[in-house]
Each structure stands twice: as structure tokens, then as C-alpha cells.
N, C-alpha and C positions, 0 to 999 in steps of 0.2 A: 504494500500500500504506500502510495506517495504521500509524503508529508505535505500539509497545506502550505501553499505559497502563491504569490501573485506574479504573473508574467505580463510585462507591458508589450503591446504589439503595435507596430507602425502599420495601421490598417490600409494606408494609401501607398505603401512601398511595393514595387514590383510591376511586372508587365501586365498582370491581370488582376490588380487590386481594385476594389477590396474583396471581390468575390473569392479569390483563392485564399486570402487571409482568413476570412470568416469560415469557409469550408474546412480549411486546415485546422483552425482552432477547434472546430467541432469534432474532428477526428482525434485531436490531442485530448479533448475533454473526455472522450470515451476511454482513452488509455489511462488518463490521470484524473479520475473524478474529483479529487480533492483540490485540484489547481483552479485558481480563479484568473480571469483575464482583465487587464485594463487596456482598452483599445483607444487609440487616438486616430481620428479621421473625420471626414465630412459626414455629419449626421444624416443628411438627406440621402447619401449613397450607402452608408453602412447599416443604419438602423433597419431598413426594409429587409436586408439579408439576415440580420440577427432575429427579427421577428418571425422568420420562417423556421427558426430552430429554438424552440421554447426552452429546452434544457440549457443550451449554450447561453441564451439570454439571461437565465437565472444566475449563471456563474460569471457574468461579464458586466463590466461598466464601461460605457462609451463616453469619451470626452471629445466634444466637438473641436476640431481644428481645421480651419479653412485652408491654411497654407500647406503646400505639398512640395517636396524636393523632387525635381524632375530627374529622370534617369541619365540625361545627357548634360546636366548642370555641372559646371565646374565646382569642385569641392570648396575652393576659397569663396566663391559667390554664395554657395549654399550655407556655409558657416556664418557669413556676415548677415545674410538676409533671411535665413531660415530658423530664427530663434523661436518662432511660434508654429513651426511646421510639425506635422505628425511625427516625423522622425526624431526631431530634437525633443519634443515633449515626452516621447517614449523613453529616451535616454535620461532625461531629467527626472523621470519617475524613480530611477535607481538612485540617483543622487539624493533625492528627497525622501528616501526610504518608503516610497509608495509601492515599489515593485522590487522583486529579487533579481530580475533579469529582464532584458529587452531583446526582441527579435524583429528584424526588418529584412525585407527583400529589396530595399531601395538602393540608391547609388552608393557603391562601396567606398569610394573616396570621401564622400560627404559623411557617411556613417562613421568611418574611422576618425575623421577630423573632429566631428561633433563629440564623439565619445571621449577623445583625448582632452578636449576643452572642458567638458562637463565633469568627467570622472577623474581625470589626471592619471598619469602613469604611476604605477605601484612603486613604493620605496624599494630600492635595491634592484630595480629593473631599468635598464637604460632606454629601451624602446619597446613599445607594444608590437605585436606581430599578428599575422593571420595564420591560423592553423586549421587543418582538417584531416580526415583520415581516408585512406585508400583501400580498396579490396586487394588482397595479395594471395599467393599460394598457401600461406599459413594462416590467413585470417584477415586482419586489418593492421595497417601501419599509419601512425600519425606523422604528418609532415608539416614543417614550418621553416621559414616564413614563405607565404604564398603570394606576396606582392606588396606588403606594406613598406618594406625597406629595401630599396634597390641596391644600395651599397651598405656593407656591414663590416665592422671590425671584429676582433676576437672577443671583446666583451659582449657584443650583441649576440654572437653565436653561442656563447656560454649561457646567456640568459634564455635564448631560444631552447637550449637543451633542458634547462630547468623547467620551463613552461611546458615543453613537449612531454616531459616525463609525467607531469601532473595531468596532462590530457590523457595519456595512456592509462594511468591508474583510474581516472574518473570515468572515461568513456569505454575503454576496452577491458577494464577489470584486471590489468596486469600489475601486481603489487610491486615488482622490481623489474621495470622495463629495461631492455637493451636499447642503446642509442648510438648513433654514429653521425659523422659529418659527411655530406655529399661532396665528392671530389672527382677529378678526372681519372683517378686510379686508386686502388686500395693500398698501393705501396706508400711507405712513410715518406719517401723523397718527393712525391708528386704534390702539386698544388701550390698555392701562394702562401706567403708568410703568415697572413692572418689565420688561415686554416691550421697551420702548424702550431701557432701560438694558442689557438682555441683548443686544439687537441692536447697540448701539454697541460693546460689548466684542467681540462675535463678528466685527465688521467689521475689528477691529484685531489680534486674536490670530493667531499664525502656525500655524493648524491645516491639516493636509493637506486639499485639496479647496477648495470655495468656498461662501461664505455667500450665500444668495439673498434674505435679508430675511424678509418675512412671506408666508405662504400661508393659504388658507382651507380649510374642510372638504372642499370638492369637489376640492381639489388632491391629497388623499390617494389616492383611487382613480385619479386621472389619472396618478399617478407623477411629479408635477412635480419633486420632489426625492427624493434617496435617503434622507434622514433628516428626519423631522418631529419637532420638539421642542415639548413642552407640559407643563403641570402634570398631576398624577395624576388630579385630578377630571375635567378635560376629556378627558384621554386615555382614561380608563375609560369615560366616556359614549360617546366615539367608537368604542371597541372593541366595546361591547355593541350599539351601533346598527348597526355593520357586520355583526356576527354575526346579528342579527335580520333585517336586510335580505337577507342571503344565504339564510336559511331561508325568508323570505317569497317570494323569487323562485323558489326551488326548488319550493315548494308551488304557486305559480301555474302553473308549467310542468306539474307533475304533474296538476293539475286540468284544465288546458287540453287535454291529450292524452287525458284520460278523458271529455271532455265529449260526444263523439259517435263514431260508428263511423268517419266520415271522418277525424276528428282522430286516432283510433287508428291508422289506416293511415298517416297522416302521421308518426306517431311511429316506425313501423317503418322508414320511409325515412330519418328524421333520427336514428335511434338511434346510429350511429357518431359523428356530430358531437356529439350530446348527451353521449355518453360522454366525449369529450375535454373538453367544458365542465365536466362533473361532476368530473373529475379535476383540472382547473385550479383550481376553487374549493373543492375538498375541504378542510374545516378541519383534517383530520388531517395534511395536507401541511405546514401552517404551525404545527403544535403544538410547543410548547417556548418558554415565555417565560423570558427571562434576567434573573436578579437581578444587575444590574451595579453596580459601585462597591465591591465587597467584596474582601477579600484571599483570594479563592478563587472557583471557578466553581460556581454553583448554578443549575440549570434547573428551572423549574416546568412540569409537564405539566398539561393540563386534566384535572380529576378524573373526567370522564365519558367520556374517550377510550377507544378500543379498543387492541388490541395494536399495530397499525400506527402509530397516533398516538403511542403511548408510545415506539416504536422511533425515530420521528422526533425526539422530545425527546432521546433518548439521542444521536442523531447530532448535534444542535445542540451538546450538551456536548462531544462528541469534537472537533468542528470548532473550538470555542473553545480547547480544550487544544492541538490540533495547530498552530494559527496564532498561538500566543502572545498570546492576548487580554489577559491581565492585564498583560503587559509593555508592550503598546501603550498601554493606558490610563495606566499609570504615567508613561510617557515624555511623553504629551501633557498630562497633568495638570500635570507639572512645567513644561512649556513655557508653559502658561497662567498658572501661578502666578508665573512670572518676567516676564510681560508687564506693561508699565506701566499697562495698563487695569485690572489685577486689584485693586489696593487700593481703588479706588472701588467696585467690585462688592462686596468683602468688607465695606465700611463699611455697606452696606445691611442 
């Protein structure tokens, strides 16, 4: 049974808002009946949808906000002019202790900028990051950063390892996760100096789990480690490549089974197995990127997802709340800051 908590929702964020947000919240309500929702959005658009779902309406409160952050709006513009927007009000609800977490499918840059401004970066963490998890041969692997920090030094990478470990314990249930730095090779001599410095620190700080050194790109789908640490530029490229590859494979399978009558008959025989494969790699199952390193829990849903995907993003936020995600990061960041290796990393 889920402990009672309130989740703030940006009802106007995403390509198909507010319909997807309301329908997703209704699915999440069935999974977590003790959770309540604080929605921010245009009442004329959101309330008719809520009134069609009486049980969701009972566990929700809608706050009218006329302003909406557009998907193509520049983050700096959104931060300046969007203080009364549905996105900003959802984030402010965390700051004001009105909600335990916030979920939005809106503009990623604006969401990160507003969250940093309203919630501030956690003490002991140099920069917040975007984290998510991938399907692998062994289960799932957490990876960060996925786009928040294009350039990173050794201190940033160490912080990402701290936060990634907390993600693995919170979402994947791995008490002592393994983690590694993404590099152009697993050999100790490869990579730039910042990677070498981060590796030296991670070998000596007392984090739960074990540091495995360097991994390559193909180690991500293999599930070689539970947490893959990299800079935002590389992480975002890897994320988009993985998404594109999944779509490519799906399209190849579809075309193959439509290529002939015999192939079509083969599809009928393989349909149950293909259904399992489709569910296993369904991107909606892994929807919900975490903005980690802030004094509050903020989850970014994919803007083009459907109700099931948005419900999964809400579940990610609830899991982070229920497992004390913020307290875990604070404790481990403090442990790293007290390590004798830390001053050298900070000097970089």
C-alpha cells in the first residue's frame, strides 16, 4: 500500500495536454489509491475531463492557471515570463510544501531552469542532472546525465554517480548498485583527464555498491553495470540513438511480416512472443526522466507520450517520494564531501 502523498501535475504540459495528463492521473490513481493530485491548468479545459472521472475528481484539486509554457519556448523566456504558468506553479507547490513531487510533460529546458530557480541545487551537489533508466539484457540500467550539462568536470561526474546510485536503489531495488563511467574504451589509459580524475575519486569514496571503472557504449544494452555515468552531451546522443534504434527494429519487424503471405502466417504463430517483446521494449514503460540534485522531486515525462506513459512518470515520482530519494542523496553527498579525495576534485 502506498503511503498518502500529494503529487503536483502540470496539466497543460505536453503535446496532448490536458487530456493525456488527466487520463494518466486516472491510471496512476488506480495503482496508488492513497495518492492525491494537485493539478495546475486552465479550468475550462481541465475540469470537463476531470468531471468524467468521478473517483479521480474526488482525489484531485485543480488550481486555475491561465499561462502555459509552450513546447518551443526558449527556457530563458519561459523562466522570466512564466512565473504564473502551470509548470512553474506545479514546481512551486514542492517549495511551499503543498506537494511531495511534481510531474510535467512540458518543455525540458524550461522545467529544469524553473526547478533550479525555485528549489535550488542540493548542498554538496555541484549541478543537477537528468536521469532515466534503460531496458538491458539483465534488467534495467540507470543512466545520467541525459542532457542537462553538456560539459562536465570530474566533480560533476562524481556527483552524477552519487545520484545515479540513489536512483538505482529507489527505482530498481538494487541495494548496492554497480556503476561505471562511459568512455571510448574500458582500458584505464583511454579517455580524457576529467574521466581519469573522476575514476580515481570514485575508487576511493565510500559509496554503497562498487565502482567498475570504464564501460563502452555497447555495455549499456548489455547491462554490464547498474549505473552508467557520463556528461549530458554524450548521454543525450546515446539516449536518442537508443530510441531511434528501437523504432528502426520495430519497423523492420513490421515490414518483414508484411513482406509475403508466408511471413504473415509466421506472424500469427509468433504473435504471442512478439507481444511480450513489444511490451518489454515499450518506451512508455520507461517514461519518466528524473531531475536529480534539486531540493525536491521533479519528473519529466516525454511530451508525446500517451496516458499510460504519463501514468508511469507519475509512478516514478511516487517511488522516489516513498523511498526517501532526497535523503539518500543528501547522506551520500555528505559522505563524498568528507572524503579526502574531494578537495582535489573541487580544485578542478
